[in-house]
C-alpha positions in Angstrom: 5.4 3.0 0.7 6.9 0.7 3.1 5.2 -3.1 3.2 3.9 -4.3 6.6 6.2 -7.2 7.5 3.7 -10.1 8.6 4.6 -13.4 10.4 2.0 -16.2 10.2 1.8 -18.6 13.1 -0.8 -21.4 13.0 -0.1 -25.3 13.4 -2.6 -25.7 10.4 -0.7 -25.7 7.2 -4.1 -25.2 5.3 -4.7 -22.3 7.3 -1.5 -20.8 6.8 -1.6 -21.2 3.3 -4.9 -19.6 3.2 -3.6 -16.5 5.1 -0.7 -16.3 2.7 -2.9 -16.5 -0.2 -5.4 -13.6 1.2 -3.1 -11.5 2.9 0.3 -11.7 0.8 -1.7 -10.3 -2.1 -1.9 -6.7 -0.8 0.4 -4.2 -2.2 1.5 -3.0 1.6 1.7 -6.5 3.3 4.8 -8.7 2.9 4.7 -12.3 4.5 8.3 -12.6 5.7 7.7 -16.3 7.5 5.5 -18.8 8.7 5.8 -21.0 11.9 3.8 -24.1 12.8 4.1 -23.7 16.6 4.9 -21.0 19.4 8.4 -22.6 20.0 9.3 -21.6 16.6 8.2 -17.9 16.9 11.1 -16.3 18.6 13.9 -17.5 16.4 11.9 -16.2 13.5 11.3 -13.0 14.8 15.1 -12.7 15.1 15.5 -13.8 11.6 12.6 -11.8 10.1 11.8 -8.9 11.8 8.1 -8.8 11.3 6.1 -5.6 12.3 2.9 -7.9 13.0 2.5 -11.5 14.2 -0.7 -13.3 13.4 -0.7 -15.7 16.1 -3.1 -19.0 16.5 -3.9 -19.3 20.1 -3.8 -23.0 20.3 -0.9 -25.2 19.2 0.5 -28.4 20.4 3.7 -27.8 21.7 4.1 -23.7 22.7 0.8 -22.3 22.6 0.1 -18.7 21.4 -0.5 -17.3 24.8 2.8 -18.5 26.0 4.3 -17.3 22.7 2.4 -13.9 22.8 4.0 -13.4 26.4 7.5 -14.0 25.5 7.4 -12.0 22.6 5.8 -8.8 24.2 8.3 -9.1 27.1 11.3 -8.2 24.5 12.6 -4.9 23.6 11.4 -3.9 20.1 8.6 -6.5 20.2 6.3 -7.0 17.0 2.5 -6.2 17.5 0.5 -9.7 17.9 -3.0 -10.2 16.8 -4.4 -13.5 18.0 -6.3 -15.9 15.7 -9.3 -17.9 17.4 -12.5 -19.4 16.8 -14.2 -17.9 19.7 -15.4 -14.4 20.5 -14.9 -14.4 24.2 -12.4 -17.2 25.2 -10.7 -17.1 28.2 -7.4 -17.6 26.6 -8.1 -14.5 24.2 -8.4 -12.5 27.5 -5.2 -13.7 29.0 -3.5 -13.0 25.6 -4.7 -9.4 25.8 -3.5 -9.0 29.2 -0.1 -10.1 28.3 0.2 -7.8 25.3 -1.7 -8.8 22.3 -3.1 -5.9 20.4 -6.4 -7.7 19.6 -7.8 -10.5 18.0 -9.4 -11.7 14.8 -11.9 -14.8 14.3 -10.5 -17.4 12.0 -13.6 -17.1 9.8 -13.3 -13.4 9.5 -13.5 -12.3 6.0 -10.0 -11.6 4.3 -10.5 -7.9 4.0 -11.5 -7.5 7.6 -8.3 -9.5 8.7 -6.1 -7.1 6.2 -7.8 -4.2 7.9 -7.0 -5.7 11.2 -3.2 -6.0 10.5 -2.8 -2.7 9.0 -4.7 -1.2 12.1 -2.1 -2.7 14.4 0.9 -1.9 12.3 -0.5 1.8 12.8 -0.6 1.4 16.7 -4.5 1.0 17.2 -6.1 -2.0 18.7 -8.1 -4.3 16.9 -11.3 -4.4 19.3 -14.6 -3.0 19.0 -15.9 -1.5 22.2 -18.6 -4.2 22.3 -16.3 -7.2 22.2 -13.9 -5.4 24.7 -17.1 -4.8 27.1 -17.8 -8.7 26.5 -14.1 -9.7 27.2 -14.3 -7.6 30.3 -17.3 -9.2 31.8 -16.1 -12.6 31.1 -13.0 -11.4 33.5 -15.5 -11.0 36.2 -15.3 -13.9 38.8 -14.3 -14.9 42.4 -11.2 -12.8 42.3 -12.9 -9.7 41.4 -12.5 -7.9 44.7 -8.7 -8.6 44.8 -8.2 -7.6 41.2 -10.0 -4.4 41.7 -7.9 -3.5 44.7 -4.7 -4.3 42.7 -6.1 -2.4 39.8 -6.9 0.8 42.0 -3.5 0.8 43.5 -1.8 0.9 39.9 -4.2 3.2 38.6 -3.6 5.7 41.4 -0.1 6.6 39.7 -2.1 8.6 37.3 -2.9 12.3 37.5 -6.6 13.3 37.1 -6.1 14.2 33.4 -4.4 11.0 32.8 -7.0 9.2 34.5 -9.9 11.1 32.3 -7.9 9.5 29.2 -7.4 6.3 30.8 -11.2 5.8 31.1 -12.1 7.4 27.7 -9.5 4.6 26.4 -11.3 2.1 28.4 -14.5 3.2 26.7 -13.1 2.2 23.1 -12.8 5.8 22.3 -10.4 6.8 19.5 -8.0 9.5 20.0 -9.9 12.2 18.0 -13.1 11.5 20.0 -11.2 11.8 23.3 -9.7 15.0 22.1 -13.0 16.3 21.3 -14.8 15.2 24.7 -12.0 16.5 26.9 -11.0 19.5 25.1 -7.7 18.8 24.1 -5.5 18.3 21.0 -4.9 14.8 19.4 -1.4 15.3 20.1 -2.0 15.9 23.7 -4.1 12.9 24.0 -1.3 10.8 22.4 1.2 12.2 24.8 -1.2 11.5 27.7 -1.5 7.9 26.5 2.2 7.6 25.9 2.5 8.7 29.7 -0.1 6.3 30.7 1.4 3.1 29.2 4.7 4.0 30.7 3.5 4.8 34.2 1.6 1.6 34.3 4.1 -0.4 32.5 1.4 -1.6 29.8 2.2 -2.7 26.2 -0.9 -1.1 24.6 -4.4 0.6 24.7 -6.2 -2.8 25.1 -4.3 -3.6 28.5 -5.2 0.0 29.6 -8.8 -0.7 28.9 -8.8 -4.1 30.9 -7.0 -2.3 33.8 -9.5 0.5 34.1 -12.3 -2.0 33.9 -10.7 -4.2 36.8 -10.4 -0.9 38.5 -14.0 -0.1 38.5 -13.4 3.1 36.9 -15.9 2.3 34.0 -18.7 1.8 36.2 -18.1 5.0 38.2 -18.0 6.9 34.8 -21.4 5.3 33.7 -22.9 6.4 37.3 -22.1 10.1 36.6 -24.8 10.4 34.0 -28.3 11.6 34.7 
C-alpha cells in the first residue's frame, strides 16, 4: 500500500505538532513536511511532492487562499484541504472557488480529519451537501445577477447529458448515485465528470457545484418536482 504524502501548513507550531501526531500515526499517511506560512509552500511542494496539503487559511505573510491559488495553478498540483475555524467563512468559499477540494474545521475529531485526507487523495471532495449549500447561499449577494450571467455562459458549453451530470454533482451526489439516477454506468459518469472539468476549465467537483449554483441550475432542478 502506497502511503498518502501529506504536507501540513499552519502558522501555529502547536497545531502542526498536534496534526502531525494525530495523522502521522496512520499506516497509510506519511507527513512529508511542515510549513509555517504560505510563502514556504511552493518550495516545499517541489521538494516533498505531497499528494495532499492541509492548509491553514489565515497566516501572517501569505495566507492560505493565495497559497492555494498558486498551487492549484501548477501542473500536477496536489489536492488542498483548507483548515478553518468557521463553517461558512467568505475566505473558505474563495478557497473552494480557486480549487481547494474542501475544508475541515480545526476542532474536527482526528478520525474525521484523517478520513478527509483519504477522500481527497482518492479524488473525492470533503463537503457534505448541507455544508455545500450553506456556502453557496453565502455566495449570494449584490453581484448575483452578473455572476449568474457569466456562469450560464460557461455552462452553455456542456451538452444536455453533461449538464444533467453537472447538476447532480451540484446536488452533492456521488458517482454511484448519479449513475443510478441517470441510468448509466459509474464509468460513464466518471467520463462525463472528466469532460465537464475539462470543458469548464475547473479543478474539481466542488467548483462544478459552485458554478451550477451560480448559474441557477440547482434552483431550476428543484422547481421540476411536484
